[in-house]
C-alpha positions as CSV (number, residue, x, y, z in Angstrom):
1,M,68.6,47.2,-23.5
2,K,70.1,50.6,-24.3
3,I,71.6,52.3,-21.2
4,D,72.0,55.8,-22.7
5,F,69.9,57.1,-19.7
6,L,72.6,56.2,-17.2
7,P,75.2,58.6,-15.8
8,L,78.0,56.0,-16.2
9,R,80.8,56.4,-13.6
10,D,84.0,54.5,-13.7
11,N,84.3,51.6,-11.2
12,T,80.9,52.4,-9.6
13,C,78.0,50.0,-9.1
14,G,74.5,51.0,-9.8
15,E,71.1,49.4,-9.9
16,Y,68.4,51.2,-11.9
17,C,64.7,50.7,-12.4
18,L,63.7,49.3,-15.8
19,H,60.7,51.7,-15.8
20,C,61.7,55.1,-14.3
21,H,65.5,54.6,-14.4
22,A,65.8,55.7,-10.8
23,E,68.7,54.3,-8.7
24,T,66.2,53.1,-6.1
25,V,65.9,49.4,-6.7
26,E,65.4,46.9,-3.8
27,W,65.6,43.2,-4.3
28,I,62.9,41.0,-2.8
29,V,61.7,37.4,-2.9
30,V,58.2,36.7,-4.1
31,D,56.9,33.1,-4.1
32,G,60.5,31.8,-4.0
33,R,61.7,34.0,-6.9
34,K,64.0,37.0,-6.8
35,R,62.4,40.2,-8.0
36,C,63.0,43.9,-7.6
37,T,60.8,46.8,-6.7
38,C,61.5,50.5,-7.2
39,R,61.1,52.8,-4.2
40,S,60.6,55.7,-6.6
41,C,57.9,54.5,-9.0
42,G,56.6,51.5,-7.0
43,R,56.8,49.1,-9.9
44,E,58.0,45.6,-9.7
45,A,60.1,43.6,-12.2
46,G,62.0,40.4,-12.5
47,R,65.1,42.4,-13.2
48,A,66.8,45.8,-13.1
49,V,69.6,47.4,-15.0
50,V,72.7,46.6,-12.9
51,V,76.0,48.2,-13.8
52,D,78.8,46.3,-12.0
53,P,82.4,47.0,-12.7
54,R,83.3,43.5,-11.4
55,I,81.9,41.9,-14.5
56,R,82.8,42.3,-18.2
57,W,80.3,44.6,-19.8
58,W,80.3,47.2,-22.6
59,T,78.0,49.2,-24.8
60,D,78.2,48.9,-28.6
61,S,77.9,51.7,-31.2
62,D,74.1,51.6,-30.9
63,G,74.2,51.9,-27.1
64,E,73.2,48.3,-26.5
65,Y,74.3,47.0,-23.1
66,W,76.3,43.7,-23.5
67,H,77.5,41.2,-20.8
68,E,80.0,38.4,-21.2
69,S,78.9,35.0,-19.8
70,A,80.2,31.5,-19.6
71,G,78.4,28.2,-19.0
72,V,79.0,24.4,-18.9
73,F,76.9,21.7,-20.4
74,V,77.4,18.7,-18.1
75,R,76.8,15.3,-19.7
76,D,76.6,11.9,-17.9
77,P,77.6,8.6,-19.4
78,R,74.1,7.9,-20.6
79,G,74.1,11.1,-22.7
80,R,71.8,13.1,-20.3
81,F,72.5,16.8,-19.7
82,L,72.2,18.7,-16.4
83,F,69.6,21.5,-16.3
84,F,68.0,23.2,-13.4
85,Q,65.2,25.7,-12.8
86,R,66.3,29.3,-12.1
87,T,64.9,31.2,-9.1
88,A,65.9,34.5,-10.6
89,F,65.0,36.1,-13.9
90,P,64.8,34.6,-16.5
91,Y,62.8,31.9,-14.7
92,R,63.5,29.0,-16.9
93,L,65.7,25.9,-17.2
94,T,69.4,26.6,-17.5
95,V,72.9,25.0,-17.3
96,P,75.5,26.1,-14.7
97,A,76.4,29.6,-16.1
98,G,77.1,33.2,-15.1
99,H,78.8,36.4,-15.9
100,V,82.6,36.6,-16.6
101,E,84.4,38.8,-14.1
102,R,86.8,41.5,-15.3
103,G,90.3,40.0,-15.7
104,E,88.9,36.4,-15.5
105,D,89.4,33.9,-18.2
106,P,86.0,32.6,-19.6
107,K,87.0,29.0,-19.0
108,R,87.8,29.8,-15.3
109,A,84.5,31.6,-15.0
110,A,82.7,28.6,-16.4
111,A,84.5,26.3,-13.8
112,R,83.7,28.8,-11.0
113,E,80.0,28.9,-11.9
114,L,79.9,25.1,-12.1
115,W,81.2,24.9,-8.6
116,E,79.1,27.7,-7.2
117,E,75.8,26.5,-8.7
118,V,75.9,22.7,-8.6
119,G,79.0,21.8,-6.6
120,I,81.0,20.1,-9.3
121,R,84.7,20.9,-9.2
122,A,86.2,20.7,-12.7
123,A,89.9,20.9,-13.4
124,H,90.6,23.6,-16.0
125,G,91.6,21.0,-18.6
126,E,88.4,19.0,-18.2
127,L,86.2,21.6,-19.7
128,R,86.0,21.3,-23.5
129,F,85.3,24.4,-25.5
130,V,82.1,24.2,-27.6
131,A,81.2,27.7,-28.7
132,D,81.8,31.5,-28.5
133,E,78.6,33.3,-29.7
134,H,77.2,36.8,-29.5
135,L,73.5,36.5,-28.7
136,D,71.3,39.5,-29.1
137,G,67.9,39.1,-27.3
138,D,69.4,37.0,-24.5
139,M,68.0,38.8,-21.4
140,C,69.4,38.5,-17.9
141,R,68.4,39.8,-14.4
142,R,71.1,42.5,-14.6
143,G,69.3,44.3,-17.5
144,S,71.3,43.2,-20.4
145,D,69.5,41.9,-23.5
146,A,72.7,40.8,-25.3
147,H,75.5,38.5,-24.2
148,R,78.7,37.1,-25.6
149,W,78.5,33.4,-24.5
150,H,81.5,31.0,-24.0
151,A,80.1,27.5,-23.8
152,Y,82.0,24.4,-22.5
153,L,81.2,20.7,-22.2
154,L,82.1,18.5,-19.2
155,D,81.6,14.8,-19.4
156,V,81.2,13.2,-15.9
157,D,80.9,9.6,-14.7
158,D,78.0,8.4,-12.6
159,H,79.8,8.8,-9.3
160,R,80.8,12.4,-10.0
161,A,77.3,13.3,-11.2
162,T,75.8,12.3,-7.9
163,G,78.4,14.4,-6.0
164,T,76.6,17.7,-6.8
165,Q,75.2,19.9,-4.1
166,G,71.8,18.6,-4.9
167,E,71.0,15.1,-6.1
168,L,69.9,14.5,-9.6
169,T,66.2,14.2,-8.8
170,R,64.2,13.7,-12.0
171,V,64.7,13.3,-15.8
172,L,63.0,15.6,-18.4
173,G,63.6,13.9,-21.7
174,Q,67.4,13.8,-21.8
175,A,67.8,16.4,-19.1
176,S,68.6,15.7,-15.5
177,V,67.4,18.3,-13.1
178,P,69.2,18.8,-9.8
179,R,68.1,20.8,-6.8
180,A,70.4,23.7,-7.2
181,R,70.4,27.4,-6.2
182,V,70.8,30.1,-8.8
């Protein structure tokens, strides 16, 4: 997503319609999923362009809007990985992950998201670095189509895996799915 239509202001939040670019977005819940509607054009979408100075974002030389994100692949002793269904765009399976805040170390951001989304507290040293990748075409509900991802791995024992905010409820192949909020 190119954001050359935005009047960017330092340290100011803004939520803009994907269609008409008006700063009149309102977030709603439809069938248990977060969506937005524009009070100007009346159109609805799963996401909006959100400019938030609290998270790490930038535009590249082509005007592409980038976000920095961090996530954790949680693996149990049987080799299963933790995934859950998102209730906000994009509405698909995910690992505990989110945007890196300004001034925040990506590893700390990954640990924070792990706690906020599934209730697992990880000591900073327990997260093992896996990858640092720039992914173009990776859309999020805040309007970015490009992310720099920091990925980590956390191995947990059976006792710790059941200590999440939601129990591990079913298995999809090698993926455990908890009841978790996103």
